[in-house]
N, C-alpha and C positions, 0 to 999 in steps of 0.2 A: 524444400516442399513447401506448398504453401495447401492451409486447411482452408477449403470452402465450404460449409453447412456439415461441417464434422468428418468430410474426408478428404483425404490429401490428394493435391494435385501438382505435380513435378513442375517445378518455375520453366524449364524448357517449353512443355507442351503449353502453358499459358500464355509463354510469349511468342509460340508459333502461332496459337491460334489468334492472338490480339493482330497478329502481320498477316496473315490469312483475311481474317474480318475487312481489314481496311483495303486489302488489295483486290478484295471481292467487288469493296464498294468502288473502286477503282475501275474493275471489269466493267461494272454496272453504269458507270459513267459514261464510260467512254464508248460502250456500245448505243447509249442513248445517244450522243453527240455524233458518233458516225450515221447514225441513222437517219437524225435529224439534218443532217446535211445533204444526203443522199434526195431526202422526197424536199428539200429546200426551204424547209421548218425553222424557223429563229432559235436558236438557245437561248433560252432563258435562265434565270436564277436557280441556280441548282437545289435553293431549299423547296422548291415548287414540286420537285419528283424525289422529296426525300423517304416517302413511304415506300414507293417500288425500288428504290434503291437498297434500303435497310432489309425490306423484305428478302429481295434478290440473297443477298449477302446472307440474313439468317438463315436460308431456307439450305443455301449448297455448308453452309458451316455444319448445320444439324446435323444434315446428308453424312458431310465429313465424320463428323464424331461417328455416328451410326455405323460405317462402313470400316472404322479402325483406322479412319489417315495419321491420328496421334498416339495410334499404339507402337509400343515398343521397335517391332517389326519393321512399320512403315518408316520411325524413325531413325532406322539402323541401314535400310537398303534404298537407294533412291528409286532401283525399278521397282520394288515393292510398293511404294508409297506414290508413283505416278500410275500406275494399276488402279490404287483404290482410290485414285484424285478424279480419274476417269469417270469410275463409278459414280463417285460422290457428286461430281457437277450433273451427270446423267441426272439421278434421281434430286437433286436441287432443283432443278430445270423442271421434273413430274412435280414435286411439290407447289411449284411457281402454276402449275395447270390448274393441280385442285385447289388453289388457292383462291384464283382466277375465279371460281366459281361462288366460294365463300363470301370473298372480300374482291366485289369489284371494285377497277381502280387502286385497288393497291400492289398492282403486280405490274412488270412491264409488256409493253407489248410484245406479242408473240416474235416481230422480227427484231424488236431490241434482246428479247431471250436468246435467239439463236448467236447473234452475236456476243452476247454476255457471256454465253456457255462457252463459248470458243477462247475468248479472251482472258476467262478466271481460271481454264486449263493451262495455258500457257504463262500467264503470271504465278500461278499457284505451284505448277514446275517449275518454274524457273527461282522461284524461292526458295524449293528446296533444294535445289543445284547450289545454289550459292550460300544458303545456312546450314545445309547439310554438315559438314564437319565443325560449325560453331557448336551446333542443336548437339554430337555426338561427344563434343570435346569436354576438357575438363573446366570450361567456362562455366560453366552449371552444375557443375558437381560440388559437394560438400566436402570439406577435408576434414575425416576422423582420425580420430585417438583412441583408440581400443584398451580399455583396460582389463586384461588380462590375456594367458595366454593358453588356457586349453581346447576345449573341444567346441566351445562355446564360440571362444573366439575365431576357430578354423570355420565354423558355419557363416559367420560374417565376411570371411574372406574366401570364399566359397560363393555368397551372393556378391562380391567385389566383381569377381570375374565373371559373372554373366552376362549378355549384351544387355543394354539399355540401362546398367547401375545405375544410378543418379547419385552416387557417392566413390572419394576415394581415400582410399585407408592409406594417411602417410606415419602409421607407427603404432607398435605392440608394445604393451606394461606386463610384464611378467609380475601378479602381484603375493611373490611367494608359493607361489603353488606348487604342489608336486608333480602333475601330468601336466607336462607343458607339453603342447605338439606342435607348437607356431615355433620354430628356430629362430628365427630373428629377433621374437621378442625381447625388449630391454628388462632385465630384472630391476622391479621397483625399487629397490638398495642403492642401486647404481646411479639413480638420478636426487639429485639435493633438492632441489625444488621443483614438482611435477607442475605445479602451476605457470612459474616462469619456464619451463620446458614444453608445456603446451602452445603457450605463445609464441614461442620461436619458431614452431612448425608450424605455425599459422592455422594449426585447426581452429574449424569452426565448430566443432562438435565431437565430446565424449563422452563414449557407449561403455556401460559396465557390462563386462562380458564373465564375469565371475563365476566358478564351477561351483564354488561353496560360499552363499552370503552370509549366512552365520556368524556371527562376530567378526567378518572380516570386511566389510564394507569401508574401506577411507574415507570416513566420514570430513576431515579435516581436510584431505584432499582435494575430495569434492567440492566444498565450501569453498574453498578459495579459487580455484578454477570458476566456478560458477561465479564468483563475484569480479571477475574479470571479463564479464561478458560472455562466456563459452558456454554454448547450452550444453545442459549434460543430460545422458537418458538413459533408461534402463534397459535390457535388451530385447525382453518383452512388447515396449512401446516401438523400438526403432525399427523389430522385423514386421511389424501391425504397418506402422507407416510405409515401410519399401514395398510390400508384398501384397497389402489389401487383404491381409486374414491376420486370424489371432492362434499365435505359434503355438502347438499344443505341448511342444516338447520344453520350452523354457517359460509357460503361464503357470501361473499358481493363485488360488483362489483369494488371496488378500491383493492380488494384482486385479481379477475382475470386478472387487469390491470396492475399493478407492480410485480406480481409474477413472477416468471419464468417460461415460456411454451408460447405454439403458437406463437414458433420462425418461422419468414420469410425465415430466412435461413438457408431453407433444400430443395432447387431448385434441388439438385441434390440427395438428400434422393427422393424426388417425380419422378423424372424422373428415377432413378432406382425399385421403387416401379410400375411405369408404364411399363416398359420392363418385370419386372417379371411377372404380370398378364398380359401381352400380350404372354408371351412363356408360361406360366405357363396353362393360359387356352386355347390355342390354343394345348396340349398336353390333356388336361386332355377332353376336348373335341372329342380329337380322340378315347382317350380310352376307356371313358364313352358311347360313343355312342351306344354299344352295349345294355347296362344294360340301357339308356334311353329309346331304342326302345321296348326292351323285357317290361318293365314296363308300357310305353305308349297303347302295346297291353293289356296286362292285365287291365289295366283301364278302357279300351274303353268295353273289355268283362264284368266287372264287373255292369258297368254303363254308361246309357248315356252321351253324351255331350262330349266335347273335351279333349285328351289325356293332350294336355299342354295348361294350360290357360296364359293367360296376363292381369295382375292387376296393375292398375295404383298406383305411389310410389313414393313419393319424395325424392329425390339425392341431389345432390352438390349444394350448395347456395339456397335451395328451390324449385329448376328446376324440374320439376315431367317428369315422365319416366316410360315405360312399361315393367316391372318383368318378365319373363318367369320360368314356373315352373309347374311340375307335378302335375295334378289336384290330389288332395286327400279328397276331399268334393263331395258330391252332387252335382248335374249340379245345381240344386233346392236350394243351401245354404240358399243364399240372392234374394229371389222371390219379395220380397217387394224393394229391391233395397236399403237398409240401411245395413251399413257397421258394422258387428257385432265382437265383440271379440270371437276369438277362449276359449272354456272350457275346463278344465278336461273332459276327457272320452265325448267331444263333440258328440252326435248322429249325426252331419252332416256329420263326416269322415265317409269315408269308409274302408271295412277290408281290399284291397290293402292300402288306404294310411294312416292306423295307422301305417301299418309298414315301410311304406319307408318314414313316417313322425321321425319314432321312430332312424333310420339307416343314414336319411338325406339325403337320393336317391330324394327324392321331389326339393331339391335345385339345382340339377345339371345342369338344364338348365339354371340356373342364369349364367354358366360360357359364356354363349353366351353376355348377360349383360357386363361381366367383357372383353372381347375380346371387345363389342365396344366403352368402354371406360365411359360407364354409371355407372357404380360399380366396386370395387377394391376387394380381395379375404379379404381382412381385413378393417374392417370400422363399424360404427354404423350401426344396423338394419334397413333397411328403411321400412317406414312407409306408411299407406295409407293416402292420402290429408284428409280426412273426421276425423282419428283420429288425425290425426298434428294438425289440426285448432284447434280442441277441448284442445288438451295435451298444445299448446302455450298459450292457455287462462288461463289453471289452473298450470302449471308449470314455474318458472322461470329460464331462460336462457335455453329453449328445444330448440329458433330457432339456440343454437349456436354449436347444435349437427351437422346443417346441412352445417357448414366451413368445414369438410372433407367427401370424397366421401365415400356413403354407401358402405357396404361389406357383404359379404356371411356370414362368423363369424367375430367374434369381440369382445374386451376386456368384453362386458356385458355379451354375451353368454357363455364364458367360465367360468364367476365367478358368474353369477347369473341365477337361472331355469327359462324357459320358462315361461311368466306372462302375464294376461292378466286383470289388473286392475290398477286404477290411481296410487296407491300405488307402484305393480310391476313396471309401467312405470317411476315412480320417482328414485326407485333404481337403473335401469338400464340408465338412464339419468344421473347417479353421476358417474359410472362407464365411461360411454359416453365422457363424458365432460372431465375425467381422460385421456383418450387415444386423443381426440382432443388436451388437452393440451400436453402430454406428448410424442406425437409420433414418434417415429425412428423406424429405418429398424429392431433394436434389438426387441422391443416390438411385430413389426408384426411376428417376426418369432417365437417369446415366445408365442402368441396366434396360430397360426399355429399348434405349436407343440403340446399346450395343446387342440385344437380341436381336436385332434388324441384319447385322454381322455373321448371328451365328446360323442364323436361314438363310444365309446367300453364300455363306461357306460353311455346311452344317460338318465340321470334322468331328470326330468323335460320336456323332450320333448311332444310336442303336436302335 
Protein backbone atom coordinates (compact mmCIF):
# COMPACT_ATOMS: atom_id res chain seq x y z
CA UNK A 1 0.00 0.00 0.00
CA UNK A 2 0.99 3.61 -0.51
CA UNK A 3 0.31 6.17 2.21
CA UNK A 4 -1.37 9.36 0.99
CA UNK A 5 -1.86 12.05 3.63
CA UNK A 6 -1.69 9.46 6.47
CA UNK A 7 -4.28 7.22 4.80
CA UNK A 8 -3.32 3.93 3.15
CA UNK A 9 -4.37 3.32 -0.45
CA UNK A 10 -3.80 -0.12 -2.05
CA UNK A 11 -1.43 -0.12 -5.01
CA UNK A 12 -4.06 -1.94 -7.09
CA UNK A 13 -6.64 0.82 -6.44
CA UNK A 14 -4.16 3.58 -7.28
CA UNK A 15 -3.09 1.79 -10.47
CA UNK A 16 -6.69 1.22 -11.53
CA UNK A 17 -7.65 4.85 -10.81
CA UNK A 18 -4.77 6.12 -12.98
CA UNK A 19 -5.77 3.78 -15.82
CA UNK A 20 -9.39 4.90 -15.52
CA UNK A 21 -8.40 8.57 -15.60
CA UNK A 22 -6.46 8.04 -18.83
CA UNK A 23 -9.38 6.12 -20.35
CA UNK A 24 -11.81 8.87 -19.37
CA UNK A 25 -9.62 11.45 -21.08
CA UNK A 26 -9.53 9.22 -24.16
CA UNK A 27 -13.34 8.84 -24.09
CA UNK A 28 -13.85 12.61 -23.83
CA UNK A 29 -11.42 13.30 -26.69
CA UNK A 30 -12.95 10.59 -28.89
CA UNK A 31 -16.41 12.05 -28.25
CA UNK A 32 -15.16 15.52 -29.20
CA UNK A 33 -13.61 14.23 -32.44
CA UNK A 34 -16.71 12.22 -33.40
CA UNK A 35 -19.03 15.17 -32.85
CA UNK A 36 -16.69 17.56 -34.65
CA UNK A 37 -16.60 15.31 -37.70
CA UNK A 38 -20.41 15.03 -37.68
CA UNK A 39 -20.90 18.78 -37.90
CA UNK A 40 -17.96 19.33 -40.23
CA UNK A 41 -15.83 21.21 -37.71
CA UNK A 42 -12.05 21.09 -37.92
CA UNK A 43 -10.37 19.12 -35.10
CA UNK A 44 -7.75 21.47 -33.74
CA UNK A 45 -4.93 21.03 -31.16
CA UNK A 46 -6.05 18.92 -28.18
CA UNK A 47 -4.54 21.43 -25.75
CA UNK A 48 -7.22 23.95 -26.70
CA UNK A 49 -9.87 21.77 -25.01
CA UNK A 50 -7.75 20.46 -22.13
CA UNK A 51 -10.05 22.08 -19.57
CA UNK A 52 -13.29 20.32 -20.67
CA UNK A 53 -11.48 17.00 -21.10
CA UNK A 54 -9.94 17.16 -17.62
CA UNK A 55 -13.24 18.31 -16.09
CA UNK A 56 -15.07 15.33 -17.59
CA UNK A 57 -12.43 12.84 -16.44
CA UNK A 58 -12.29 14.35 -12.94
CA UNK A 59 -16.10 14.38 -12.62
CA UNK A 60 -16.58 10.74 -13.56
CA UNK A 61 -13.57 9.60 -11.49
CA UNK A 62 -14.91 11.46 -8.44
CA UNK A 63 -18.32 9.85 -8.96
CA UNK A 64 -16.64 6.45 -9.27
CA UNK A 65 -14.95 6.95 -5.91
CA UNK A 66 -18.23 8.07 -4.37
CA UNK A 67 -20.29 5.05 -5.43
CA UNK A 68 -17.70 2.42 -4.49
CA UNK A 69 -16.17 1.51 -7.85
CA UNK A 70 -12.81 1.04 -6.09
CA UNK A 71 -14.20 -0.89 -3.12
CA UNK A 72 -13.29 -4.51 -2.48
CA UNK A 73 -16.66 -5.76 -3.81
CA UNK A 74 -16.19 -4.02 -7.14
CA UNK A 75 -12.60 -5.24 -7.41
CA UNK A 76 -13.70 -8.85 -6.88
CA UNK A 77 -16.85 -8.97 -9.02
CA UNK A 78 -17.03 -7.79 -12.65
CA UNK A 79 -20.85 -7.68 -12.57
CA UNK A 80 -20.81 -5.58 -9.39
CA UNK A 81 -18.17 -3.26 -10.89
CA UNK A 82 -20.11 -2.73 -14.13
CA UNK A 83 -23.30 -1.88 -12.20
CA UNK A 84 -21.44 0.70 -10.13
CA UNK A 85 -19.68 2.06 -13.24
CA UNK A 86 -23.03 2.74 -14.88
CA UNK A 87 -24.12 4.78 -11.85
CA UNK A 88 -20.74 6.54 -11.69
CA UNK A 89 -20.83 7.64 -15.34
CA UNK A 90 -24.39 8.91 -14.93
CA UNK A 91 -23.49 10.88 -11.81
CA UNK A 92 -20.39 12.22 -13.53
CA UNK A 93 -22.46 13.71 -16.31
CA UNK A 94 -24.80 15.25 -13.70
CA UNK A 95 -21.72 16.84 -12.11
CA UNK A 96 -20.83 18.14 -15.56
CA UNK A 97 -24.24 19.75 -15.90
CA UNK A 98 -23.82 21.53 -12.57
CA UNK A 99 -20.31 22.65 -13.54
CA UNK A 100 -21.68 24.05 -16.80
CA UNK A 101 -23.55 26.68 -14.77
CA UNK A 102 -20.72 27.35 -12.29
CA UNK A 103 -17.84 27.29 -14.79
CA UNK A 104 -19.07 28.08 -18.31
CA UNK A 105 -16.67 26.96 -21.01
CA UNK A 106 -14.97 24.37 -18.76
CA UNK A 107 -17.24 21.46 -19.69
CA UNK A 108 -18.04 19.45 -22.80
CA UNK A 109 -20.98 20.42 -24.95
CA UNK A 110 -24.17 18.47 -24.24
CA UNK A 111 -23.81 16.49 -27.47
CA UNK A 112 -20.18 15.73 -26.61
CA UNK A 113 -21.18 14.61 -23.11
CA UNK A 114 -23.67 12.10 -24.49
CA UNK A 115 -21.01 10.45 -26.65
CA UNK A 116 -18.42 10.71 -23.88
CA UNK A 117 -20.78 9.05 -21.41
CA UNK A 118 -21.31 6.02 -23.66
CA UNK A 119 -17.64 5.70 -24.58
CA UNK A 120 -16.54 6.11 -20.95
CA UNK A 121 -18.77 3.25 -19.82
CA UNK A 122 -17.52 0.99 -22.62
CA UNK A 123 -13.86 1.84 -21.99
CA UNK A 124 -14.07 1.39 -18.22
CA UNK A 125 -16.08 -1.84 -18.41
CA UNK A 126 -13.63 -3.23 -20.96
CA UNK A 127 -10.65 -2.34 -18.76
CA UNK A 128 -12.29 -4.12 -15.79
CA UNK A 129 -12.72 -7.25 -17.91
CA UNK A 130 -9.07 -7.09 -19.00
CA UNK A 131 -7.48 -6.07 -15.69
CA UNK A 132 -9.81 -7.92 -13.32
CA UNK A 133 -7.65 -11.01 -12.95
CA UNK A 134 -4.50 -8.89 -12.61
CA UNK A 135 -5.98 -6.68 -9.88
CA UNK A 136 -7.29 -9.66 -7.93
CA UNK A 137 -4.14 -11.75 -8.44
CA UNK A 138 -0.86 -11.83 -6.55
CA UNK A 139 0.85 -9.21 -8.71
CA UNK A 140 -0.21 -6.42 -6.33
CA UNK A 141 -0.06 -8.47 -3.12
CA UNK A 142 2.75 -8.18 -0.58
CA UNK A 143 4.47 -11.37 0.52
CA UNK A 144 4.45 -11.67 4.31
CA UNK A 145 6.34 -13.76 6.81
CA UNK A 146 4.65 -13.93 10.20
CA UNK A 147 6.76 -14.25 13.35
CA UNK A 148 4.37 -16.09 15.64
CA UNK A 149 2.20 -19.19 15.60
CA UNK A 150 -0.47 -18.37 18.18
CA UNK A 151 -3.87 -16.69 18.15
CA UNK A 152 -2.49 -13.39 16.79
CA UNK A 153 -0.97 -15.20 13.83
CA UNK A 154 -4.31 -16.95 13.34
CA UNK A 155 -6.03 -13.55 13.06
CA UNK A 156 -3.68 -12.59 10.22
CA UNK A 157 -4.43 -15.91 8.56
CA UNK A 158 -8.15 -15.11 8.74
CA UNK A 159 -7.53 -11.65 7.24
CA UNK A 160 -5.64 -13.28 4.37
CA UNK A 161 -8.64 -15.46 3.52
CA UNK A 162 -11.01 -12.48 3.20
CA UNK A 163 -11.92 -11.31 -0.33
CA UNK A 164 -9.76 -8.43 -1.46
CA UNK A 165 -6.88 -9.10 0.93
CA UNK A 166 -3.80 -7.17 -0.21
CA UNK A 167 -1.24 -9.69 1.00
CA UNK A 168 -0.32 -13.36 0.92
CA UNK A 169 1.43 -15.15 3.79
CA UNK A 170 4.44 -17.17 2.63
CA UNK A 171 5.30 -18.63 6.02
CA UNK A 172 4.82 -18.68 9.78
CA UNK A 173 7.64 -18.95 12.29
CA UNK A 174 6.71 -20.10 15.82
CA UNK A 175 8.91 -18.14 18.23
CA UNK A 176 9.08 -20.81 20.95
CA UNK A 177 5.50 -20.19 22.00
CA UNK A 178 3.61 -22.67 24.15
CA UNK A 179 0.13 -22.19 22.62
CA UNK A 180 0.61 -22.79 18.91
CA UNK A 181 -2.56 -22.75 16.77
CA UNK A 182 -0.90 -22.58 13.33
CA UNK A 183 0.06 -26.20 12.59
CA UNK A 184 2.26 -25.32 9.59
CA UNK A 185 4.36 -22.83 11.58
CA UNK A 186 8.07 -23.68 11.59
CA UNK A 187 9.85 -23.53 14.93
CA UNK A 188 12.44 -20.77 15.15
CA UNK A 189 15.08 -23.26 16.37
CA UNK A 190 14.78 -25.13 13.07
CA UNK A 191 15.97 -22.06 11.11
CA UNK A 192 19.69 -21.33 11.25
CA UNK A 193 19.62 -17.83 9.76
CA UNK A 194 16.21 -16.14 9.90
CA UNK A 195 17.25 -13.18 7.73
CA UNK A 196 18.48 -15.53 5.01
CA UNK A 197 15.25 -17.53 5.32
CA UNK A 198 13.19 -14.37 4.78
CA UNK A 199 15.16 -13.48 1.66
CA UNK A 200 14.85 -17.00 0.20
CA UNK A 201 11.08 -16.93 0.65
CA UNK A 202 10.94 -13.64 -1.23
CA UNK A 203 9.07 -11.95 1.62
CA UNK A 204 8.69 -8.19 1.32
CA UNK A 205 7.47 -7.70 4.89
CA UNK A 206 7.80 -9.38 8.28
CA UNK A 207 5.00 -8.97 10.83
CA UNK A 208 5.63 -9.50 14.53
CA UNK A 209 2.62 -11.37 15.95
CA UNK A 210 3.88 -12.66 19.30
CA UNK A 211 1.46 -13.64 22.05
CA UNK A 212 3.75 -12.27 24.75
CA UNK A 213 6.20 -9.51 23.81
CA UNK A 214 7.81 -8.92 27.19
CA UNK A 215 11.44 -10.13 26.96
CA UNK A 216 10.45 -12.15 23.86
CA UNK A 217 11.09 -9.77 20.94
CA UNK A 218 13.88 -11.24 18.78
CA UNK A 219 15.82 -7.98 18.40
CA UNK A 220 18.87 -9.54 16.73
CA UNK A 221 16.70 -11.30 14.14
CA UNK A 222 14.64 -8.19 13.45
CA UNK A 223 17.74 -6.03 13.06
CA UNK A 224 19.27 -8.40 10.50
CA UNK A 225 15.97 -8.65 8.61
CA UNK A 226 15.64 -4.88 8.54
CA UNK A 227 19.15 -4.42 7.16
CA UNK A 228 18.34 -6.76 4.25
CA UNK A 229 15.78 -4.20 3.08
CA UNK A 230 12.69 -6.12 4.23
CA UNK A 231 10.06 -4.04 6.01
CA UNK A 232 9.40 -5.02 9.65
CA UNK A 233 6.01 -4.23 11.17
CA UNK A 234 4.20 -4.87 14.44
CA UNK A 235 0.74 -6.38 14.43
CA UNK A 236 -1.15 -3.26 15.54
CA UNK A 237 0.31 -1.14 12.72
CA UNK A 238 -0.23 -3.96 10.24
CA UNK A 239 -3.94 -4.34 11.05
CA UNK A 240 -4.42 -0.56 11.05
CA UNK A 241 -3.01 -0.40 7.55
CA UNK A 242 -4.92 -3.39 6.18
CA UNK A 243 -8.33 -2.72 7.73
CA UNK A 244 -8.51 1.05 8.25
CA UNK A 245 -9.17 0.68 11.98
CA UNK A 246 -7.26 0.56 15.26
CA UNK A 247 -7.41 -3.02 16.50
CA UNK A 248 -8.44 -3.04 20.18
CA UNK A 249 -7.35 -6.66 20.65
CA UNK A 250 -3.70 -5.95 19.89
CA UNK A 251 -3.22 -2.26 20.66
CA UNK A 252 -1.63 -1.00 23.87
CA UNK A 253 -1.11 2.50 25.34
CA UNK A 254 2.57 2.66 24.33
CA UNK A 255 1.68 2.01 20.68
CA UNK A 256 -0.88 4.84 20.71
CA UNK A 257 1.64 7.15 22.37
CA UNK A 258 4.66 6.47 20.16
CA UNK A 259 3.07 5.63 16.79
CA UNK A 260 2.51 8.27 14.15
CA UNK A 261 -0.78 10.10 14.61
CA UNK A 262 -2.82 12.41 16.82
CA UNK A 263 -0.66 15.23 15.48
CA UNK A 264 -1.08 18.63 17.07
CA UNK A 265 0.45 20.32 14.03
CA UNK A 266 -2.81 20.48 12.12
CA UNK A 267 -4.02 23.94 13.09
CA UNK A 268 -4.32 25.04 9.46
CA UNK A 269 -6.26 21.86 8.61
CA UNK A 270 -8.62 22.48 11.54
CA UNK A 271 -9.20 26.07 10.41
CA UNK A 272 -9.91 24.90 6.87
CA UNK A 273 -12.28 22.23 8.23
CA UNK A 274 -14.20 24.83 10.25
CA UNK A 275 -14.42 27.19 7.28
CA UNK A 276 -15.77 24.38 5.11
CA UNK A 277 -18.30 23.44 7.81
CA UNK A 278 -19.59 27.01 8.04
CA UNK A 279 -19.93 27.54 4.29
CA UNK A 280 -21.33 24.08 3.52
CA UNK A 281 -23.80 24.06 6.44
CA UNK A 282 -25.12 27.50 5.46
CA UNK A 283 -25.69 26.40 1.87
CA UNK A 284 -27.17 23.06 2.88
CA UNK A 285 -29.55 24.64 5.35
CA UNK A 286 -30.71 27.06 2.67
CA UNK A 287 -31.19 24.34 0.04
CA UNK A 288 -32.71 21.71 2.34
CA UNK A 289 -35.14 23.98 4.17
CA UNK A 290 -38.09 23.03 1.87
CA UNK A 291 -37.34 19.32 2.42
CA UNK A 292 -37.11 19.77 6.21
CA UNK A 293 -40.38 21.72 6.28
CA UNK A 294 -42.17 19.16 4.08
CA UNK A 295 -41.19 16.17 6.20
CA UNK A 296 -41.82 18.10 9.42
CA UNK A 297 -45.42 18.56 8.27
CA UNK A 298 -45.71 14.86 7.33
CA UNK A 299 -44.32 13.82 10.72
CA UNK A 300 -46.83 16.04 12.53
CA UNK A 301 -49.69 14.61 10.46
CA UNK A 302 -48.67 11.01 11.18
CA UNK A 303 -48.06 11.17 14.94
CA UNK A 304 -48.32 13.48 17.91
CA UNK A 305 -45.31 15.32 19.21
CA UNK A 306 -42.71 17.80 17.90
CA UNK A 307 -41.47 17.31 14.34
CA UNK A 308 -37.92 18.21 15.34
CA UNK A 309 -36.64 16.88 18.62
CA UNK A 310 -33.58 17.89 20.60
CA UNK A 311 -31.58 15.22 22.36
CA UNK A 312 -28.50 15.52 24.56
CA UNK A 313 -25.30 14.11 23.05
CA UNK A 314 -21.62 14.03 24.03
CA UNK A 315 -19.36 16.20 21.89
CA UNK A 316 -15.79 17.48 21.78
CA UNK A 317 -13.76 16.88 24.98
CA UNK A 318 -16.78 15.17 26.55
CA UNK A 319 -18.89 18.35 26.63
CA UNK A 320 -22.62 17.78 26.10
CA UNK A 321 -24.86 19.63 23.66
CA UNK A 322 -28.34 19.15 22.17
CA UNK A 323 -28.55 17.68 18.69
CA UNK A 324 -31.41 18.55 16.30
CA UNK A 325 -33.05 15.81 14.21
CA UNK A 326 -36.33 15.17 12.47
CA UNK A 327 -38.32 12.87 14.75
CA UNK A 328 -38.49 9.34 13.34
CA UNK A 329 -39.97 7.57 16.40
CA UNK A 330 -43.19 7.89 18.31
CA UNK A 331 -43.11 10.67 20.90
CA UNK A 332 -43.64 8.04 23.66
CA UNK A 333 -40.64 5.93 22.51
CA UNK A 334 -38.95 6.34 25.91
CA UNK A 335 -41.83 7.07 28.26
CA UNK A 336 -40.00 5.48 31.19
CA UNK A 337 -37.09 7.91 30.71
CA UNK A 338 -34.58 5.11 30.10
CA UNK A 339 -32.29 5.35 27.07
CA UNK A 340 -32.76 2.37 24.71
CA UNK A 341 -30.68 1.37 21.67
CA UNK A 342 -32.52 1.38 18.36
CA UNK A 343 -33.02 -2.14 17.03
CA UNK A 344 -33.67 -3.68 13.64
CA UNK A 345 -37.34 -3.21 12.66
CA UNK A 346 -37.81 -1.17 15.82
CA UNK A 347 -41.59 -0.91 16.44
CA UNK A 348 -41.13 2.60 17.83
CA UNK A 349 -40.16 3.93 14.37
CA UNK A 350 -43.01 5.52 12.40
CA UNK A 351 -43.69 4.94 8.70
CA UNK A 352 -42.32 8.36 7.78
CA UNK A 353 -39.48 7.79 10.23
CA UNK A 354 -38.46 4.56 8.51
CA UNK A 355 -38.15 6.38 5.19
CA UNK A 356 -36.26 9.43 6.45
CA UNK A 357 -33.82 7.20 8.35
CA UNK A 358 -33.14 5.13 5.25
CA UNK A 359 -32.31 8.15 3.08
CA UNK A 360 -30.72 10.09 5.98
CA UNK A 361 -33.18 13.01 5.73
CA UNK A 362 -33.60 12.90 9.52
CA UNK A 363 -29.99 14.09 9.83
CA UNK A 364 -30.52 17.36 7.91
CA UNK A 365 -31.38 19.56 10.94
CA UNK A 366 -27.97 18.66 12.39
CA UNK A 367 -26.48 21.13 9.93
CA UNK A 368 -27.60 23.79 12.43
CA UNK A 369 -25.33 22.13 15.02
CA UNK A 370 -22.54 22.19 12.44
CA UNK A 371 -23.07 25.90 11.79
CA UNK A 372 -22.96 26.59 15.54
CA UNK A 373 -19.66 24.72 15.84
CA UNK A 374 -20.96 21.91 18.06
CA UNK A 375 -20.48 19.36 15.30
CA UNK A 376 -18.63 18.93 12.03
CA UNK A 377 -19.77 17.30 8.81
CA UNK A 378 -17.20 14.56 9.37
CA UNK A 379 -16.38 12.98 12.71
CA UNK A 380 -17.38 10.18 15.11
CA UNK A 381 -21.11 9.70 15.60
CA UNK A 382 -22.20 11.53 18.79
CA UNK A 383 -23.73 9.26 21.43
CA UNK A 384 -26.06 9.91 24.34
CA UNK A 385 -24.46 10.52 27.78
CA UNK A 386 -26.20 7.44 29.19
CA UNK A 387 -24.59 5.20 26.56
CA UNK A 388 -21.20 6.92 26.80
CA UNK A 389 -20.95 6.39 30.55
CA UNK A 390 -21.62 2.68 30.09
CA UNK A 391 -19.31 2.27 27.07
CA UNK A 392 -16.40 4.05 28.77
CA UNK A 393 -16.58 1.45 31.53
CA UNK A 394 -16.69 -1.49 29.13
CA UNK A 395 -14.45 -0.40 26.24
CA UNK A 396 -10.82 0.71 26.54
CA UNK A 397 -9.93 4.03 24.87
CA UNK A 398 -13.59 4.99 24.34
CA UNK A 399 -12.99 8.44 25.81
CA UNK A 400 -10.33 9.12 23.12
CA UNK A 401 -13.00 9.32 20.42
CA UNK A 402 -14.14 12.57 22.01
CA UNK A 403 -10.82 14.24 21.23
CA UNK A 404 -12.26 15.20 17.83
CA UNK A 405 -15.53 16.97 17.08
CA UNK A 406 -18.49 14.63 16.38
CA UNK A 407 -19.89 14.54 12.86
CA UNK A 408 -22.98 13.87 10.78
CA UNK A 409 -21.03 11.28 8.81
CA UNK A 410 -17.77 9.58 9.66
CA UNK A 411 -15.26 6.83 9.00
CA UNK A 412 -17.22 4.32 11.10
CA UNK A 413 -20.52 5.21 9.41
CA UNK A 414 -19.21 4.54 5.89
CA UNK A 415 -17.33 1.37 6.84
CA UNK A 416 -19.57 -0.38 9.35
CA UNK A 417 -23.36 -0.98 9.24
CA UNK A 418 -25.52 0.71 11.81
CA UNK A 419 -25.36 -1.32 15.03
CA UNK A 420 -26.90 -1.16 18.46
CA UNK A 421 -24.94 -3.55 20.65
CA UNK A 422 -21.75 -3.54 22.68
CA UNK A 423 -19.94 -5.50 19.96
CA UNK A 424 -21.11 -3.01 17.32
CA UNK A 425 -19.93 -0.13 19.52
CA UNK A 426 -16.54 -1.82 19.82
CA UNK A 427 -16.13 -2.16 16.06
CA UNK A 428 -17.24 1.43 15.46
CA UNK A 429 -14.79 2.62 18.12
CA UNK A 430 -11.94 1.00 16.18
CA UNK A 431 -12.86 3.05 13.11
CA UNK A 432 -13.36 6.22 15.17
CA UNK A 433 -9.90 5.84 16.72
CA UNK A 434 -8.41 5.42 13.24
CA UNK A 435 -10.07 8.66 12.17
CA UNK A 436 -8.95 10.56 15.28
CA UNK A 437 -5.42 9.23 14.83
CA UNK A 438 -5.08 9.83 11.09
CA UNK A 439 -7.30 12.85 10.45
CA UNK A 440 -6.44 14.95 7.39
CA UNK A 441 -8.62 16.95 4.96
CA UNK A 442 -7.95 14.15 2.44
CA UNK A 443 -9.60 11.61 4.74
CA UNK A 444 -12.54 13.98 5.28
CA UNK A 445 -12.98 14.30 1.51
CA UNK A 446 -12.83 10.52 1.12
CA UNK A 447 -15.50 10.07 3.80
CA UNK A 448 -17.78 12.70 2.24
CA UNK A 449 -17.48 10.97 -1.14
CA UNK A 450 -18.23 7.54 0.33
CA UNK A 451 -21.25 8.97 2.14
CA UNK A 452 -22.86 9.24 -1.31
CA UNK A 453 -22.57 5.45 -1.59
CA UNK A 454 -24.19 5.00 1.84
CA UNK A 455 -27.10 7.25 0.83
CA UNK A 456 -27.61 5.48 -2.53
CA UNK A 457 -27.28 2.02 -1.01
CA UNK A 458 -28.41 2.53 2.61
CA UNK A 459 -27.47 -0.92 3.94
CA UNK A 460 -27.72 -1.13 7.67
CA UNK A 461 -29.62 2.14 8.18
CA UNK A 462 -32.01 2.16 11.12
